[in-house]
MIBASE-15282 format. One record per residue (C-alpha): x, y, z; residue in three letters. Coordinates in steps of 0.001 Angstrom, whole numbers, plus 500000, padded with zeros to 6 digits. Layout:
BEGIN
GUKOL      px      py      pz  sese
GUKOL       X       Y       Z   ala
...
END
This chain:
BEGIN
GUKOL      px      py      pz  sese
GUKOL  472393  631221  335090   unk
GUKOL  475135  633201  333430   unk
GUKOL  476805  631986  330294   unk
GUKOL  480224  631756  331965   unk
GUKOL  478758  629616  334779   unk
GUKOL  477117  627228  332343   unk
GUKOL  480385  626926  330454   unk
GUKOL  482293  626205  333676   unk
GUKOL  479807  623490  334674   unk
GUKOL  480005  621941  331220   unk
GUKOL  483810  621864  331333   unk
GUKOL  483897  620403  334836   unk
GUKOL  481326  617775  333950   unk
GUKOL  483296  616839  330802   unk
GUKOL  486534  616547  332756   unk
GUKOL  484953  614340  335432   unk
GUKOL  483460  612087  332771   unk
GUKOL  486819  611762  330936   unk
GUKOL  488622  610956  334251   unk
GUKOL  486145  608229  335084   unk
GUKOL  486328  606840  331536   unk
GUKOL  490122  606867  331699   unk
GUKOL  490100  604967  334941   unk
GUKOL  487814  602220  333483   unk
GUKOL  489961  602020  330348   unk
GUKOL  493306  601854  332192   unk
GUKOL  492098  599498  334974   unk
GUKOL  492653  596253  333007   unk
GUKOL  496175  597339  332043   unk
GUKOL  496972  598319  335632   unk
GUKOL  495572  595017  336934   unk
GUKOL  497670  593080  334412   unk
GUKOL  500823  594915  335487   unk
GUKOL  500065  594303  339197   unk
GUKOL  499423  590617  338621   unk
GUKOL  502574  590280  336528   unk
GUKOL  504881  591353  339395   unk
GUKOL  503220  589310  342161   unk
GUKOL  503913  585713  343279   unk
GUKOL  501043  583168  342844   unk
GUKOL  499941  583377  346483   unk
GUKOL  499242  587101  346110   unk
GUKOL  497535  586723  342721   unk
GUKOL  494956  584303  344128   unk
GUKOL  494703  585897  347598   unk
GUKOL  491309  586811  349055   unk
GUKOL  490398  589562  349376   unk
GUKOL  492251  590487  346165   unk
GUKOL  495079  593008  346401   unk
GUKOL  494874  595792  343841   unk
GUKOL  498213  597362  344797   unk
GUKOL  501576  595654  344224   unk
GUKOL  503114  594014  347293   unk
GUKOL  506667  594172  345913   unk
GUKOL  508357  593407  342590   unk
GUKOL  508420  589735  341678   unk
GUKOL  510480  589410  338464   unk
GUKOL  510330  585614  338234   unk
GUKOL  507089  585764  336214   unk
GUKOL  508847  587618  333432   unk
GUKOL  511859  585224  333484   unk
GUKOL  509522  582220  333407   unk
GUKOL  507590  583701  330447   unk
GUKOL  510829  583819  328452   unk
GUKOL  511711  580242  329518   unk
GUKOL  508376  578699  328543   unk
GUKOL  508409  580087  324971   unk
GUKOL  511101  581745  322844   unk
GUKOL  509591  585173  323659   unk
GUKOL  512557  587201  322381   unk
GUKOL  512462  585558  318939   unk
GUKOL  508671  585922  318733   unk
GUKOL  508812  589583  319699   unk
GUKOL  511443  590117  316984   unk
GUKOL  509151  588411  314493   unk
GUKOL  506232  590604  315491   unk
GUKOL  508372  593737  315273   unk
GUKOL  509662  592868  311777   unk
GUKOL  506157  591990  310536   unk
GUKOL  504514  595066  312082   unk
GUKOL  507128  597495  310785   unk
GUKOL  507052  596047  307218   unk
GUKOL  503236  596018  307099   unk
GUKOL  503072  599558  308522   unk
GUKOL  505511  600960  305971   unk
GUKOL  503881  599053  303155   unk
GUKOL  500384  600318  304056   unk
GUKOL  501612  603922  304479   unk
GUKOL  503428  603943  301151   unk
GUKOL  500601  602329  299169   unk
GUKOL  497952  604340  301022   unk
GUKOL  499565  607742  300558   unk
GUKOL  500353  607145  296881   unk
GUKOL  496933  605707  295971   unk
GUKOL  495145  608359  298107   unk
GUKOL  497097  611101  296395   unk
GUKOL  496202  609706  292985   unk
GUKOL  492474  609527  293753   unk
GUKOL  492496  612994  295333   unk
GUKOL  494543  614888  292704   unk
GUKOL  494144  613095  289400   unk
GUKOL  491157  612440  287165   unk
GUKOL  491596  609323  285031   unk
GUKOL  489275  606931  283250   unk
GUKOL  487498  604686  285721   unk
GUKOL  488838  606536  288777   unk
GUKOL  485405  607005  290334   unk
GUKOL  484138  603458  289774   unk
GUKOL  487416  601938  290903   unk
GUKOL  487306  604048  294090   unk
GUKOL  483802  602873  294780   unk
GUKOL  484795  599271  294317   unk
GUKOL  487783  599875  296609   unk
GUKOL  485516  601475  299223   unk
GUKOL  483120  598501  299030   unk
GUKOL  485913  596109  300103   unk
GUKOL  485913  597833  303489   unk
GUKOL  482715  595901  304236   unk
GUKOL  484221  592476  303485   unk
GUKOL  485325  590527  306600   unk
GUKOL  488680  589704  305009   unk
GUKOL  490079  587501  307807   unk
GUKOL  487086  585165  307399   unk
GUKOL  486409  585307  303670   unk
GUKOL  489947  585495  302277   unk
GUKOL  491943  583386  304740   unk
GUKOL  491455  580021  302888   unk
GUKOL  492258  581265  299325   unk
GUKOL  495077  583389  300707   unk
GUKOL  496630  580371  302422   unk
GUKOL  496405  578358  299185   unk
GUKOL  498159  581155  297310   unk
GUKOL  501054  581497  299759   unk
GUKOL  501402  577733  299965   unk
GUKOL  501683  577475  296160   unk
GUKOL  504369  580197  296277   unk
GUKOL  506213  578251  298988   unk
GUKOL  505961  581165  301411   unk
GUKOL  504797  579247  304501   unk
GUKOL  507016  579885  307531   unk
GUKOL  508379  583082  305925   unk
GUKOL  508023  586765  306556   unk
GUKOL  506734  587231  302987   unk
GUKOL  503611  585263  303774   unk
GUKOL  502884  587342  306866   unk
GUKOL  503629  590764  305352   unk
GUKOL  503060  591000  301572   unk
GUKOL  499295  590175  301601   unk
GUKOL  498730  593017  304087   unk
GUKOL  500860  595786  302621   unk
GUKOL  497909  597461  300895   unk
GUKOL  494693  598651  302611   unk
GUKOL  491503  600209  301319   unk
GUKOL  491187  601925  304714   unk
GUKOL  494451  603780  304283   unk
GUKOL  493650  604760  300721   unk
GUKOL  490258  606158  301779   unk
GUKOL  491701  607944  304757   unk
GUKOL  494503  609546  302813   unk
GUKOL  492291  610485  299901   unk
GUKOL  489861  612279  302177   unk
GUKOL  492699  614134  303892   unk
GUKOL  494506  615142  300660   unk
GUKOL  491260  616604  299290   unk
GUKOL  491220  619102  302186   unk
GUKOL  494591  620584  301192   unk
GUKOL  493898  623830  299307   unk
GUKOL  494387  623538  295526   unk
GUKOL  496182  626864  295632   unk
GUKOL  499222  625096  297086   unk
GUKOL  499426  622831  294013   unk
GUKOL  498950  625773  291639   unk
GUKOL  501716  627678  293341   unk
GUKOL  503998  624638  293167   unk
GUKOL  503356  624247  289455   unk
GUKOL  504116  627923  288868   unk
GUKOL  507443  627383  290598   unk
GUKOL  508143  624489  288249   unk
GUKOL  507427  621590  290584   unk
GUKOL  505984  618374  289127   unk
GUKOL  503278  616265  290668   unk
GUKOL  505655  614066  292591   unk
GUKOL  507735  617016  293772   unk
GUKOL  504567  618640  295054   unk
GUKOL  503669  615332  296758   unk
GUKOL  506953  614836  298546   unk
GUKOL  507816  618481  299375   unk
GUKOL  504451  619899  300261   unk
GUKOL  501731  617213  300704   unk
GUKOL  503632  614784  302876   unk
GUKOL  504999  617402  305343   unk
GUKOL  501521  618838  305718   unk
GUKOL  500174  615368  306334   unk
GUKOL  502388  614299  309229   unk
GUKOL  499574  614132  311821   unk
GUKOL  497300  611925  309667   unk
GUKOL  500298  609718  308705   unk
GUKOL  501280  609338  312343   unk
GUKOL  497718  608405  313241   unk
GUKOL  497605  605851  310398   unk
GUKOL  500992  604477  311501   unk
GUKOL  499758  603841  315042   unk
GUKOL  496606  602130  313814   unk
GUKOL  498466  600004  311232   unk
GUKOL  501240  599028  313630   unk
GUKOL  498766  598064  316323   unk
GUKOL  496768  595973  313818   unk
GUKOL  499849  594208  312534   unk
GUKOL  501285  593649  316011   unk
GUKOL  498050  592111  317285   unk
GUKOL  497481  589729  314343   unk
GUKOL  496837  586268  315707   unk
GUKOL  494828  584016  313356   unk
GUKOL  496924  584424  310182   unk
GUKOL  500372  583973  311879   unk
GUKOL  498952  580998  313728   unk
GUKOL  497991  579354  310428   unk
GUKOL  500912  580258  308179   unk
GUKOL  503766  579968  310713   unk
GUKOL  504167  576324  311595   unk
GUKOL  507524  576544  313308   unk
GUKOL  508064  578193  316706   unk
GUKOL  510883  580354  315344   unk
GUKOL  508417  582111  312990   unk
GUKOL  505513  582531  315398   unk
GUKOL  504552  585975  316720   unk
GUKOL  504122  587351  320240   unk
GUKOL  500342  586961  320244   unk
GUKOL  500727  583287  319511   unk
GUKOL  503315  583142  322312   unk
GUKOL  500707  584292  324866   unk
GUKOL  498403  581474  323732   unk
GUKOL  501269  579036  324072   unk
GUKOL  501900  580234  327644   unk
GUKOL  498189  579765  328512   unk
GUKOL  498292  576191  327104   unk
GUKOL  501543  575333  328857   unk
GUKOL  501826  573721  332267   unk
GUKOL  501743  577137  333927   unk
GUKOL  498234  577843  332620   unk
GUKOL  497012  578335  336177   unk
GUKOL  499766  580817  336999   unk
GUKOL  498141  584078  335983   unk
GUKOL  501237  585978  337039   unk
GUKOL  503227  584490  334156   unk
GUKOL  500347  584911  331722   unk
GUKOL  499960  588574  332677   unk
GUKOL  503750  589028  332398   unk
GUKOL  503569  587791  328809   unk
GUKOL  500587  590027  328162   unk
GUKOL  502387  593120  329496   unk
GUKOL  505456  592309  327360   unk
GUKOL  503218  592028  324262   unk
GUKOL  501422  595286  325125   unk
GUKOL  504505  597382  325775   unk
GUKOL  505568  598186  322152   unk
GUKOL  502147  599478  321111   unk
GUKOL  501899  601668  324218   unk
GUKOL  505427  603017  323617   unk
GUKOL  504562  603856  320004   unk
GUKOL  501340  605598  321055   unk
GUKOL  503035  607701  323700   unk
GUKOL  505798  608647  321282   unk
GUKOL  503357  609791  318572   unk
GUKOL  500446  610838  320718   unk
GUKOL  500690  614570  319864   unk
GUKOL  500503  613887  316131   unk
GUKOL  497822  611263  316689   unk
GUKOL  495627  613707  318592   unk
GUKOL  496170  616312  315839   unk
GUKOL  495042  613750  313257   unk
GUKOL  491813  613286  315167   unk
GUKOL  490946  616899  315753   unk
GUKOL  492018  618204  312354   unk
GUKOL  491251  616749  308954   unk
GUKOL  493263  619274  306974   unk
GUKOL  494265  622881  306741   unk
GUKOL  491822  625474  307850   unk
GUKOL  491959  629084  306827   unk
END
């Protein structure tokens, strides 16, 4: 078999596998969308209908009536944006420091920081963290839901590994031109790191948007609860058997993360296939 033929077979096989995998991954989202725009009699019909039989908007209107969905989405948006910016700022600065500076204790402190990645923080730290924010009087505030999560060892490690791939010649050239460390960081390092920053932004935003346990504990008033808690409130409401309304709430909660991914998908893909500058 010729080399070109083997290559063609490999490409076709890979494409078929990716198409099948994409169908399996998108199927739950598609099913949720279909169920969210169908009346109850179609949702529970047998045999089940996998294609929409119209556009039933009442499920979305009822979802907003059962819980203050608009306020909870605003809360989730504020929390996710603040956490994302906080993690990106702290991650890029600390990653740059570990990648470009040698200081006393840098190696051991980085190892300790890396070790925290293996700690299940939501289980181990949730009780002491709640005691701390309660003592500060932060319960039912955005500070309690954002400040404890504005730094991440994951972001520091990711940025440090990326910054180390940037050729040192760039820094030497910047110093020859009279640029200081921070000028080099803002004018050269950050522009070259847009793909990895976009990838980290998507991951951090998705994590913050989908937080459930901590907002459920620290936000005791409905006006401070998040969209993930809202879905649970819909399930526990009188309409718990109406999966059309539940799926409508799920689709609403899913929409912002999908929108962010599709907006930054090019940069996100680049962050996966490239870990730095090659040449």
